[in-house]
Every structure is written in structure tokens, then in C-alpha cells.
One Martini backbone bead per residue (centre of mass of N, CA, C, O) as a GRO file, in nm:
protein
  421
    1UNK     BB    1  -1.759  -1.445  -1.902
    2UNK     BB    2  -1.975  -1.607  -1.797
    3UNK     BB    3  -2.171  -1.464  -1.593
    4UNK     BB    4  -2.251  -1.325  -1.299
    5UNK     BB    5  -2.103  -1.078  -1.070
    6UNK     BB    6  -2.079  -1.024  -0.737
    7UNK     BB    7  -1.974  -0.755  -0.577
    8UNK     BB    8  -1.709  -0.833  -0.321
    9UNK     BB    9  -1.525  -0.656  -0.053
   10UNK     BB   10  -1.414  -0.735   0.307
   11UNK     BB   11  -1.102  -0.747   0.236
   12UNK     BB   12  -0.749  -0.791   0.170
   13UNK     BB   13  -0.736  -1.142   0.205
   14UNK     BB   14  -0.937  -1.274   0.060
   15UNK     BB   15  -1.022  -1.493  -0.155
   16UNK     BB   16  -0.977  -1.471  -0.485
   17UNK     BB   17  -1.239  -1.424  -0.765
   18UNK     BB   18  -1.166  -1.122  -0.882
   19UNK     BB   19  -0.987  -0.924  -1.144
   20UNK     BB   20  -0.858  -0.612  -1.257
   21UNK     BB   21  -0.676  -0.538  -1.553
   22UNK     BB   22  -0.385  -0.363  -1.725
   23UNK     BB   23  -0.207  -0.387  -1.993
   24UNK     BB   24   0.051  -0.236  -2.099
   25UNK     BB   25   0.085   0.005  -2.356
   26UNK     BB   26   0.140   0.265  -2.567
   27UNK     BB   27   0.077   0.478  -2.343
   28UNK     BB   28   0.360   0.448  -2.204
   29UNK     BB   29   0.521   0.562  -2.470
   30UNK     BB   30   0.332   0.832  -2.492
   31UNK     BB   31   0.613   0.983  -2.406
   32UNK     BB   32   0.832   1.224  -2.266
   33UNK     BB   33   1.057   1.380  -2.075
   34UNK     BB   34   0.889   1.651  -2.082
   35UNK     BB   35   0.594   1.491  -1.990
   36UNK     BB   36   0.635   1.294  -1.747
   37UNK     BB   37   0.547   1.467  -1.503
   38UNK     BB   38   0.255   1.511  -1.602
   39UNK     BB   39   0.221   1.181  -1.601
   40UNK     BB   40   0.357   1.093  -1.310
   41UNK     BB   41   0.660   1.073  -1.388
   42UNK     BB   42   1.026   1.033  -1.349
   43UNK     BB   43   1.013   0.836  -1.601
   44UNK     BB   44   1.071   0.637  -1.871
   45UNK     BB   45   0.952   0.349  -2.027
   46UNK     BB   46   1.001   0.013  -2.118
   47UNK     BB   47   0.764  -0.166  -2.265
   48UNK     BB   48   0.882  -0.448  -2.319
   49UNK     BB   49   0.970  -0.496  -2.024
   50UNK     BB   50   0.705  -0.429  -1.879
   51UNK     BB   51   0.537  -0.655  -2.017
   52UNK     BB   52   0.703  -0.893  -1.920
   53UNK     BB   53   0.654  -0.838  -1.619
   54UNK     BB   54   0.340  -0.827  -1.627
   55UNK     BB   55   0.297  -1.125  -1.727
   56UNK     BB   56   0.345  -1.240  -1.445
   57UNK     BB   57   0.100  -1.129  -1.304
   58UNK     BB   58  -0.121  -1.231  -1.505
   59UNK     BB   59  -0.031  -1.528  -1.502
   60UNK     BB   60  -0.074  -1.589  -1.205
   61UNK     BB   61  -0.373  -1.493  -1.183
   62UNK     BB   62  -0.475  -1.693  -1.407
   63UNK     BB   63  -0.420  -1.944  -1.210
   64UNK     BB   64  -0.601  -1.832  -0.942
   65UNK     BB   65  -0.817  -1.660  -1.119
   66UNK     BB   66  -1.033  -1.421  -1.230
   67UNK     BB   67  -0.982  -1.227  -1.526
   68UNK     BB   68  -0.975  -0.876  -1.631
   69UNK     BB   69  -0.982  -0.644  -1.902
   70UNK     BB   70  -1.031  -0.324  -1.966
   71UNK     BB   71  -1.039  -0.326  -2.281
   72UNK     BB   72  -1.258  -0.546  -2.302
   73UNK     BB   73  -1.480  -0.411  -2.131
   74UNK     BB   74  -1.495  -0.154  -2.303
   75UNK     BB   75  -1.569  -0.288  -2.569
   76UNK     BB   76  -1.833  -0.411  -2.479
   77UNK     BB   77  -1.989  -0.138  -2.406
   78UNK     BB   78  -1.935   0.008  -2.694
   79UNK     BB   79  -2.147  -0.169  -2.857
   80UNK     BB   80  -2.331   0.033  -2.723
   81UNK     BB   81  -2.454   0.323  -2.843
   82UNK     BB   82  -2.557   0.463  -2.583
   83UNK     BB   83  -2.302   0.424  -2.416
   84UNK     BB   84  -2.108   0.558  -2.611
   85UNK     BB   85  -2.242   0.838  -2.605
   86UNK     BB   86  -2.226   0.886  -2.301
   87UNK     BB   87  -1.919   0.855  -2.260
   88UNK     BB   88  -1.823   1.066  -2.467
   89UNK     BB   89  -1.968   1.302  -2.340
   90UNK     BB   90  -1.810   1.302  -2.073
   91UNK     BB   91  -1.523   1.325  -2.186
   92UNK     BB   92  -1.550   1.577  -2.371
   93UNK     BB   93  -1.651   1.766  -2.148
   94UNK     BB   94  -1.422   1.733  -1.940
   95UNK     BB   95  -1.190   1.797  -2.184
   96UNK     BB   96  -1.288   2.000  -2.398
   97UNK     BB   97  -1.370   1.788  -2.678
   98UNK     BB   98  -1.642   1.808  -2.862
   99UNK     BB   99  -1.517   1.798  -3.159
  100UNK     BB  100  -1.459   1.473  -3.138
  101UNK     BB  101  -1.728   1.315  -3.130
  102UNK     BB  102  -1.788   1.243  -3.427
  103UNK     BB  103  -1.534   1.076  -3.475
  104UNK     BB  104  -1.562   0.868  -3.240
  105UNK     BB  105  -1.843   0.752  -3.338
  106UNK     BB  106  -1.709   0.601  -3.597
  107UNK     BB  107  -1.588   0.400  -3.417
  108UNK     BB  108  -1.519   0.111  -3.319
  109UNK     BB  109  -1.499  -0.043  -3.021
  110UNK     BB  110  -1.198  -0.131  -3.033
  111UNK     BB  111  -1.071   0.137  -3.136
  112UNK     BB  112  -1.188   0.320  -2.918
  113UNK     BB  113  -1.062   0.183  -2.678
  114UNK     BB  114  -0.772   0.235  -2.763
  115UNK     BB  115  -0.784   0.554  -2.786
  116UNK     BB  116  -0.882   0.614  -2.490
  117UNK     BB  117  -0.599   0.502  -2.384
  118UNK     BB  118  -0.359   0.586  -2.602
  119UNK     BB  119  -0.486   0.808  -2.774
  120UNK     BB  120  -0.565   1.108  -2.963
  121UNK     BB  121  -0.466   1.227  -3.249
  122UNK     BB  122  -0.380   1.520  -3.380
  123UNK     BB  123  -0.520   1.714  -3.625
  124UNK     BB  124  -0.332   1.919  -3.858
  125UNK     BB  125  -0.584   2.145  -3.994
  126UNK     BB  126  -0.453   2.395  -3.850
  127UNK     BB  127  -0.255   2.639  -3.742
  128UNK     BB  128  -0.298   2.602  -3.441
  129UNK     BB  129  -0.240   2.296  -3.442
  130UNK     BB  130   0.040   2.310  -3.575
  131UNK     BB  131   0.168   2.494  -3.339
  132UNK     BB  132   0.099   2.278  -3.156
  133UNK     BB  133   0.285   2.053  -2.943
  134UNK     BB  134   0.064   1.865  -2.931
  135UNK     BB  135  -0.024   1.528  -3.020
  136UNK     BB  136  -0.293   1.524  -2.841
  137UNK     BB  137  -0.629   1.550  -2.785
  138UNK     BB  138  -0.617   1.279  -2.625
  139UNK     BB  139  -0.459   1.168  -2.374
  140UNK     BB  140  -0.284   0.940  -2.246
  141UNK     BB  141  -0.306   0.655  -2.010
  142UNK     BB  142  -0.026   0.596  -1.840
  143UNK     BB  143  -0.171   0.478  -1.544
  144UNK     BB  144  -0.383   0.232  -1.593
  145UNK     BB  145  -0.220  -0.018  -1.473
  146UNK     BB  146  -0.332   0.128  -1.210
  147UNK     BB  147  -0.637   0.005  -1.116
  148UNK     BB  148  -0.679   0.087  -0.811
  149UNK     BB  149  -0.759   0.408  -0.821
  150UNK     BB  150  -1.037   0.456  -1.002
  151UNK     BB  151  -1.140   0.190  -0.841
  152UNK     BB  152  -1.329   0.055  -0.549
  153UNK     BB  153  -1.400  -0.209  -0.350
  154UNK     BB  154  -1.666  -0.159  -0.100
  155UNK     BB  155  -1.788  -0.426  -0.038
  156UNK     BB  156  -2.073  -0.390  -0.263
  157UNK     BB  157  -1.929  -0.144  -0.379
  158UNK     BB  158  -1.823   0.118  -0.610
  159UNK     BB  159  -1.565   0.336  -0.577
  160UNK     BB  160  -1.503   0.631  -0.725
  161UNK     BB  161  -1.246   0.799  -0.826
  162UNK     BB  162  -1.091   1.109  -0.725
  163UNK     BB  163  -0.855   1.251  -0.886
  164UNK     BB  164  -0.578   1.456  -0.829
  165UNK     BB  165  -0.538   1.427  -1.144
  166UNK     BB  166  -0.647   1.507  -1.457
  167UNK     BB  167  -0.484   1.281  -1.619
  168UNK     BB  168  -0.691   1.047  -1.462
  169UNK     BB  169  -1.007   1.090  -1.497
  170UNK     BB  170  -1.079   0.892  -1.733
  171UNK     BB  171  -1.053   0.636  -1.571
  172UNK     BB  172  -1.306   0.682  -1.395
  173UNK     BB  173  -1.513   0.704  -1.624
  174UNK     BB  174  -1.465   0.421  -1.735
  175UNK     BB  175  -1.515   0.250  -1.477
  176UNK     BB  176  -1.801   0.342  -1.426
  177UNK     BB  177  -1.918   0.230  -1.694
  178UNK     BB  178  -1.848  -0.064  -1.651
  179UNK     BB  179  -2.024  -0.098  -1.384
  180UNK     BB  180  -2.295   0.015  -1.506
  181UNK     BB  181  -2.297  -0.172  -1.804
  182UNK     BB  182  -2.189  -0.442  -1.744
  183UNK     BB  183  -2.337  -0.761  -1.746
  184UNK     BB  184  -2.130  -0.913  -1.534
  185UNK     BB  185  -2.206  -0.686  -1.318
  186UNK     BB  186  -2.306  -0.660  -0.964
  187UNK     BB  187  -2.372  -0.320  -0.878
  188UNK     BB  188  -2.273  -0.005  -0.718
  189UNK     BB  189  -2.209   0.325  -0.776
  190UNK     BB  190  -1.981   0.568  -0.615
  191UNK     BB  191  -1.971   0.931  -0.645
  192UNK     BB  192  -1.837   1.223  -0.522
  193UNK     BB  193  -1.956   1.427  -0.741
  194UNK     BB  194  -2.266   1.369  -0.620
  195UNK     BB  195  -2.213   1.533  -0.382
  196UNK     BB  196  -2.314   1.816  -0.210
  197UNK     BB  197  -2.000   1.835  -0.077
  198UNK     BB  198  -1.853   1.884  -0.320
  199UNK     BB  199  -1.509   1.956  -0.416
  200UNK     BB  200  -1.198   2.037  -0.539
  201UNK     BB  201  -1.071   1.887  -0.271
  202UNK     BB  202  -1.183   1.620  -0.366
  203UNK     BB  203  -0.998   1.311  -0.297
  204UNK     BB  204  -0.970   0.962  -0.430
  205UNK     BB  205  -0.757   0.672  -0.388
  206UNK     BB  206  -0.704   0.327  -0.382
  207UNK     BB  207  -0.416   0.325  -0.237
  208UNK     BB  208  -0.565   0.450   0.040
  209UNK     BB  209  -0.772   0.193   0.047
  210UNK     BB  210  -0.826  -0.025   0.328
  211UNK     BB  211  -0.960  -0.347   0.415
  212UNK     BB  212  -0.952  -0.498   0.710
  213UNK     BB  213  -1.260  -0.500   0.767
  214UNK     BB  214  -1.602  -0.458   0.745
  215UNK     BB  215  -1.547  -0.231   1.003
  216UNK     BB  216  -1.253  -0.151   0.867
  217UNK     BB  217  -1.077   0.140   0.770
  218UNK     BB  218  -0.783   0.225   0.585
  219UNK     BB  219  -0.660   0.569   0.544
  220UNK     BB  220  -0.493   0.779   0.340
  221UNK     BB  221  -0.330   1.107   0.379
  222UNK     BB  222  -0.232   1.341   0.108
  223UNK     BB  223  -0.159   1.385  -0.214
  224UNK     BB  224  -0.438   1.204  -0.311
  225UNK     BB  225  -0.591   1.208  -0.024
  226UNK     BB  226  -0.832   1.382   0.133
  227UNK     BB  227  -1.030   1.488   0.384
  228UNK     BB  228  -1.275   1.521   0.193
  229UNK     BB  229  -1.270   1.231   0.088
  230UNK     BB  230  -1.311   1.097   0.367
  231UNK     BB  231  -1.580   1.241   0.429
  232UNK     BB  232  -1.735   1.089   0.211
  233UNK     BB  233  -1.705   0.809   0.333
  234UNK     BB  234  -1.833   0.883   0.599
  235UNK     BB  235  -2.108   0.962   0.481
  236UNK     BB  236  -2.175   0.676   0.374
  237UNK     BB  237  -2.161   0.526   0.648
  238UNK     BB  238  -2.380   0.695   0.793
  239UNK     BB  239  -2.613   0.618   0.595
  240UNK     BB  240  -2.631   0.318   0.681
  241UNK     BB  241  -2.636   0.287   1.026
  242UNK     BB  242  -2.634  -0.042   1.114
  243UNK     BB  243  -2.314  -0.009   1.184
  244UNK     BB  244  -2.025  -0.036   1.336
  245UNK     BB  245  -1.744   0.184   1.268
  246UNK     BB  246  -1.402   0.227   1.126
  247UNK     BB  247  -1.156   0.492   1.088
  248UNK     BB  248  -0.816   0.482   0.979
  249UNK     BB  249  -0.594   0.754   0.975
  250UNK     BB  250  -0.307   0.817   0.763
  251UNK     BB  251  -0.056   1.020   0.756
  252UNK     BB  252   0.130   1.163   0.480
  253UNK     BB  253   0.380   1.240   0.299
  254UNK     BB  254   0.461   1.442   0.017
  255UNK     BB  255   0.757   1.348   0.072
  256UNK     BB  256   0.828   1.138  -0.121
  257UNK     BB  257   0.673   0.979  -0.395
  258UNK     BB  258   0.664   0.691  -0.244
  259UNK     BB  259   0.414   0.819  -0.049
  260UNK     BB  260   0.143   0.838  -0.219
  261UNK     BB  261   0.041   0.580  -0.054
  262UNK     BB  262  -0.043   0.358   0.187
  263UNK     BB  263   0.050   0.093   0.015
  264UNK     BB  264   0.367   0.195   0.039
  265UNK     BB  265   0.368   0.131   0.385
  266UNK     BB  266   0.094  -0.062   0.389
  267UNK     BB  267   0.008  -0.417   0.427
  268UNK     BB  268  -0.176  -0.706   0.397
  269UNK     BB  269  -0.102  -1.070   0.453
  270UNK     BB  270  -0.281  -1.154   0.709
  271UNK     BB  271  -0.461  -1.202   0.990
  272UNK     BB  272  -0.155  -1.153   1.160
  273UNK     BB  273  -0.022  -0.982   0.909
  274UNK     BB  274   0.216  -0.722   0.814
  275UNK     BB  275   0.335  -0.456   0.611
  276UNK     BB  276   0.610  -0.229   0.693
  277UNK     BB  277   0.721   0.106   0.723
  278UNK     BB  278   0.865   0.182   1.008
  279UNK     BB  279   0.930   0.495   1.019
  280UNK     BB  280   0.616   0.566   0.980
  281UNK     BB  281   0.433   0.346   1.142
  282UNK     BB  282   0.623   0.308   1.433
  283UNK     BB  283   0.765   0.562   1.460
  284UNK     BB  284   0.845   0.860   1.567
  285UNK     BB  285   0.633   1.127   1.441
  286UNK     BB  286   0.431   1.382   1.267
  287UNK     BB  287   0.231   1.152   1.175
  288UNK     BB  288  -0.092   1.089   1.198
  289UNK     BB  289  -0.331   0.891   1.387
  290UNK     BB  290  -0.683   0.844   1.318
  291UNK     BB  291  -0.989   0.779   1.504
  292UNK     BB  292  -1.305   0.683   1.370
  293UNK     BB  293  -1.625   0.662   1.525
  294UNK     BB  294  -1.917   0.456   1.450
  295UNK     BB  295  -2.255   0.493   1.593
  296UNK     BB  296  -2.563   0.474   1.492
  297UNK     BB  297  -2.494   0.698   1.258
  298UNK     BB  298  -2.251   0.822   1.440
  299UNK     BB  299  -2.011   1.033   1.556
  300UNK     BB  300  -1.833   0.962   1.867
  301UNK     BB  301  -1.520   0.978   1.759
  302UNK     BB  302  -1.204   1.177   1.748
  303UNK     BB  303  -0.871   1.033   1.758
  304UNK     BB  304  -0.559   0.991   1.859
  305UNK     BB  305  -0.296   0.765   1.785
  306UNK     BB  306  -0.004   0.609   1.794
  307UNK     BB  307  -0.086   0.381   1.573
  308UNK     BB  308  -0.202   0.156   1.353
  309UNK     BB  309  -0.147  -0.109   1.515
  310UNK     BB  310  -0.271  -0.027   1.791
  311UNK     BB  311  -0.552   0.033   1.680
  312UNK     BB  312  -0.610  -0.252   1.571
  313UNK     BB  313  -0.572  -0.401   1.839
  314UNK     BB  314  -0.815  -0.253   1.984
  315UNK     BB  315  -1.005  -0.405   1.745
  316UNK     BB  316  -0.883  -0.719   1.724
  317UNK     BB  317  -0.601  -0.662   1.548
  318UNK     BB  318  -0.319  -0.860   1.582
  319UNK     BB  319  -0.023  -0.750   1.427
  320UNK     BB  320   0.251  -0.862   1.261
  321UNK     BB  321   0.542  -0.710   1.167
  322UNK     BB  322   0.684  -0.663   0.855
  323UNK     BB  323   0.990  -0.540   0.728
  324UNK     BB  324   1.078  -0.316   0.515
  325UNK     BB  325   1.415  -0.398   0.452
  326UNK     BB  326   1.420  -0.477   0.729
  327UNK     BB  327   1.605  -0.423   1.060
  328UNK     BB  328   1.911  -0.294   1.020
  329UNK     BB  329   1.875  -0.072   0.766
  330UNK     BB  330   1.752   0.235   0.676
  331UNK     BB  331   1.859   0.246   0.385
  332UNK     BB  332   1.725  -0.014   0.286
  333UNK     BB  333   1.438   0.062   0.354
  334UNK     BB  334   1.429   0.309   0.165
  335UNK     BB  335   1.496   0.165  -0.103
  336UNK     BB  336   1.260  -0.050  -0.099
  337UNK     BB  337   1.025   0.145  -0.074
  338UNK     BB  338   1.074   0.293  -0.344
  339UNK     BB  339   1.027  -0.017  -0.478
  340UNK     BB  340   0.760  -0.136  -0.347
  341UNK     BB  341   0.822  -0.315  -0.073
  342UNK     BB  342   0.514  -0.276   0.067
  343UNK     BB  343   0.359  -0.378  -0.206
  344UNK     BB  344   0.103  -0.602  -0.151
  345UNK     BB  345  -0.085  -0.884  -0.287
  346UNK     BB  346  -0.369  -1.060  -0.201
  347UNK     BB  347  -0.511  -1.403  -0.268
  348UNK     BB  348  -0.485  -1.468   0.041
  349UNK     BB  349  -0.420  -1.592   0.334
  350UNK     BB  350  -0.075  -1.578   0.315
  351UNK     BB  351  -0.111  -1.483  -0.006
  352UNK     BB  352   0.137  -1.327  -0.209
  353UNK     BB  353   0.245  -1.035  -0.406
  354UNK     BB  354   0.580  -0.935  -0.534
  355UNK     BB  355   0.888  -0.802  -0.542
  356UNK     BB  356   1.211  -0.952  -0.577
  357UNK     BB  357   1.419  -0.707  -0.557
  358UNK     BB  358   1.340  -0.702  -0.243
  359UNK     BB  359   1.544  -0.891  -0.064
  360UNK     BB  360   1.502  -0.808   0.237
  361UNK     BB  361   1.198  -0.840   0.242
  362UNK     BB  362   1.182  -1.136   0.150
  363UNK     BB  363   1.356  -1.246   0.379
  364UNK     BB  364   1.164  -1.154   0.605
  365UNK     BB  365   0.927  -1.329   0.512
  366UNK     BB  366   1.068  -1.601   0.534
  367UNK     BB  367   1.116  -1.574   0.846
  368UNK     BB  368   0.775  -1.554   0.859
  369UNK     BB  369   0.676  -1.821   0.668
  370UNK     BB  370   0.734  -1.748   0.365
  371UNK     BB  371   0.725  -1.883   0.073
  372UNK     BB  372   0.941  -1.867  -0.210
  373UNK     BB  373   0.806  -1.779  -0.530
  374UNK     BB  374   0.822  -1.795  -0.869
  375UNK     BB  375   0.638  -1.688  -1.124
  376UNK     BB  376   0.742  -1.877  -1.356
  377UNK     BB  377   0.690  -2.142  -1.192
  378UNK     BB  378   0.384  -2.107  -1.178
  379UNK     BB  379   0.317  -2.077  -1.481
  380UNK     BB  380   0.463  -2.356  -1.572
  381UNK     BB  381   0.406  -2.571  -1.314
  382UNK     BB  382   0.650  -2.629  -1.121
  383UNK     BB  383   0.460  -2.469  -0.920
  384UNK     BB  384   0.219  -2.517  -0.649
  385UNK     BB  385   0.056  -2.305  -0.439
  386UNK     BB  386  -0.157  -2.509  -0.304
  387UNK     BB  387   0.089  -2.655  -0.128
  388UNK     BB  388   0.079  -2.379   0.030
  389UNK     BB  389   0.004  -2.187   0.305
  390UNK     BB  390   0.259  -1.986   0.262
  391UNK     BB  391   0.323  -1.701   0.035
  392UNK     BB  392   0.558  -1.553  -0.209
  393UNK     BB  393   0.526  -1.404  -0.517
  394UNK     BB  394   0.780  -1.327  -0.749
  395UNK     BB  395   0.859  -1.044  -0.931
  396UNK     BB  396   0.986  -0.895  -1.179
  397UNK     BB  397   1.153  -0.553  -1.114
  398UNK     BB  398   1.289  -0.301  -1.317
  399UNK     BB  399   1.049  -0.126  -1.458
  400UNK     BB  400   0.774  -0.099  -1.308
  401UNK     BB  401   0.870   0.062  -1.047
  402UNK     BB  402   0.922   0.332  -1.215
  403UNK     BB  403   0.606   0.405  -1.208
  404UNK     BB  404   0.508   0.374  -0.885
  405UNK     BB  405   0.448   0.047  -0.834
  406UNK     BB  406   0.272  -0.248  -0.745
  407UNK     BB  407   0.066  -0.514  -0.710
  408UNK     BB  408  -0.166  -0.351  -0.583
  409UNK     BB  409  -0.178  -0.122  -0.795
  410UNK     BB  410  -0.236  -0.349  -1.046
  411UNK     BB  411  -0.511  -0.407  -0.877
  412UNK     BB  412  -0.882  -0.485  -0.902
  413UNK     BB  413  -1.077  -0.608  -0.685
  414UNK     BB  414  -1.423  -0.771  -0.694
  415UNK     BB  415  -1.369  -1.062  -0.541
  416UNK     BB  416  -1.418  -1.209  -0.214
  417UNK     BB  417  -1.388  -1.411   0.034
  418UNK     BB  418  -1.462  -1.469   0.334
  419UNK     BB  419  -1.335  -1.426   0.655
  420UNK     BB  420  -1.221  -1.627   0.927
  421UNK     BB  421  -1.158  -1.471   1.235
   0.00000   0.00000   0.00000
């Protein structure tokens, strides 16, 4: 990890030069059916299978770009005693666990990093604690392998997520400290909690924020990202003032839970191609698409559009939609969207990663010119992705999708090359 990296992401599809991952660990198993819903899961995962599947994602990305692991980055910054004290102070205060501070300060950086992610077990040394059914003083971060949500690179800054659920807030605190203090990264963090207009209703998660072009953001609003959260992003763009920008807001249903973020129904695949869940993105429905125009540091219009694709076309991005689940059967579309069939992660223009289990979606991509490559063949060297102009690398996904996310959810890109539009 030698050498500093200037953080910069100005599109969803630019050639990937750096990405942050978190391999799921014991925190995924540190839940029971009784508390799974509180942990934002609809079921509990088999860690051994989930890790095997995740190793395909990390293995492929390790072949294609520079990868960083959250636990390693956290260990690095915790070696600095001042950073350690500052971070623990924030966590303990936020979670009202200041009595843990002295104990946590005694742990070395590696062990502390592990416990902050996997959970700090409650010491049952009083009657009250003994009678308490909670196993953990600091709960495990069950969702941290979805690194997309807690922090997102927007242009040259890192926007810190304001999570919709308290159970995920420690993820944001950790990611902010990594970008503020790790010597390998050159960037500035922007946190909505520091805004004078911040309120309890302000929430922003990375799965809802897509960078179409450096002047166009597509943002979903629904269960996880609120209008107040989008207003914070708008506030930041207005403060920059020097360039005309556009925010395309897509309203999302609150149910079912598979519509949790915009990237579960819409992702960019290439300069001229996108993946869509057709019933929501293209068909007539009650969920609005709103176009906010910023000119010379002022909002000049806020208006409803027909849909996301037509709005992008009006801004010079004419995208061909590839349909999640194919075009023939709405039941198949619904089934494959449920298992993150629209959630693709681009490593370059026309070069993406997604779940192979969504066979109708993958077949539709193949019909649209994407060569289908298996992750294990790429990892073993049997197939070299560099010899293909367009491809989709397919991951096995029987267990990981049950956590509620796909390849884009599990990746936090920190540097991409500019795209020649």
C-alpha cells in the first residue's frame, strides 16, 4: 500500500484504480433469528458459504485493480494513540457506552479493529448485566461488507453516509476516521451531521448515490435516503458554484425491501448502456423522477420528468436499457430483481461484475454484447478479461444475495480514471 492515492470518482464506469472492500467475518454470524430484523436482515447467513462467494469478488478485483480491506485500514490508523482515543471517544459517546472506553484503550490495534467490527462481548459482572439478554456491549456490524453505504466518493471528496438505521452508524464513524487519518489517502470528508441544517430526518446511503457524469448525480429517495439528505448534497453543490450541475432524483417504493436503494433497480454498465428494473424505471407508475438544475450556484428549476432514462437523454446521455430479468415475464423480472439482479459494479466502461444466479438478466446482457466470464476462471487465469472489450464477470451467489445486496453494494470505489465521453 505504499504511496498516496488522490481520491477521485467522476463516473460510475471509469476504469477502476482503487476500491475498499470488507470480507465478511464473524460479525455476520453474530446474530440470531430473533435479532436478524434489527440487524436489517430477513434471514441469517451461513458465513462459510458467504465467505467462499465473497472471495470470488475480492479475487477478481485483486486481479483488476488495487484493493484495500476495511479491517486493515482501521488497524493502521488505530496504531496512532491520538487517533485511537479520538475514534473511541466518538463511538462510545454515540452509542452511550463511555464505560467501555478504558477497556477498549487497552487493546492493541489489531484486536481493537476486530472487536469494533465483530462486536464487544458484554461482561456479565453485575446483576443488571446478567439479566440483560444482550450478548454485546457494542453490537456487531453485520452489514459492513456492504461498504458502499457508509462512505461514498463524489468527485474528489468523500461524502460520509448518514445511515437510516442506528445499527449502522458506527460504520460511518469508522470510514470517516479512515479517510481523515490514513496516510495513504488524499481527500476531504464531508459529513451531513456538520451541516447547520442537519436534522434527525437527514439520511444518505451510498447505494442511492450514482455519479452519471461529473455534472450529473442520480439519487434515489425512499427508505434509506431522505429528501433532507438530498438537500444536503444540493447544499454542497450550490456552495461550489463554479459549474452547472444536475441532480436526478428517483423516488423508490418503501416495500418490498429489495427496493432499498436506487442501485437495486438501476446501474450504469457502459457509456451508452444501463441496467434497469423496467417496471419501476420505465413503466408508468406513481413514483416520481425529479430533475433539479443548478446554474451559477443557484437552483434554477425543479421539475418532474417522464423517467430517469429520458431525463438523462435530455442531458446528452442516451442510454440503451438492458432489462433485469429479461423482457418476457414480469414474474421473472421480479424474482431476479429481488436477488440483486440489477445491481452491477463497473470496473471500466462495458466491464462489469454481478451475480450469475440471475440467468435471465445475464442472458439479456449477453444478447447486448457482454461476454459472460466466470469469476473462478478469471481468478485462476484461465480467462483474461483484458482480451475482451465488453464483459460481465459472474459471481456465484446463493448466500450473499440473502443479505440484501450485490456487487455494487459490496464495493466502495475510491479512484477511477476519467471517461472520454
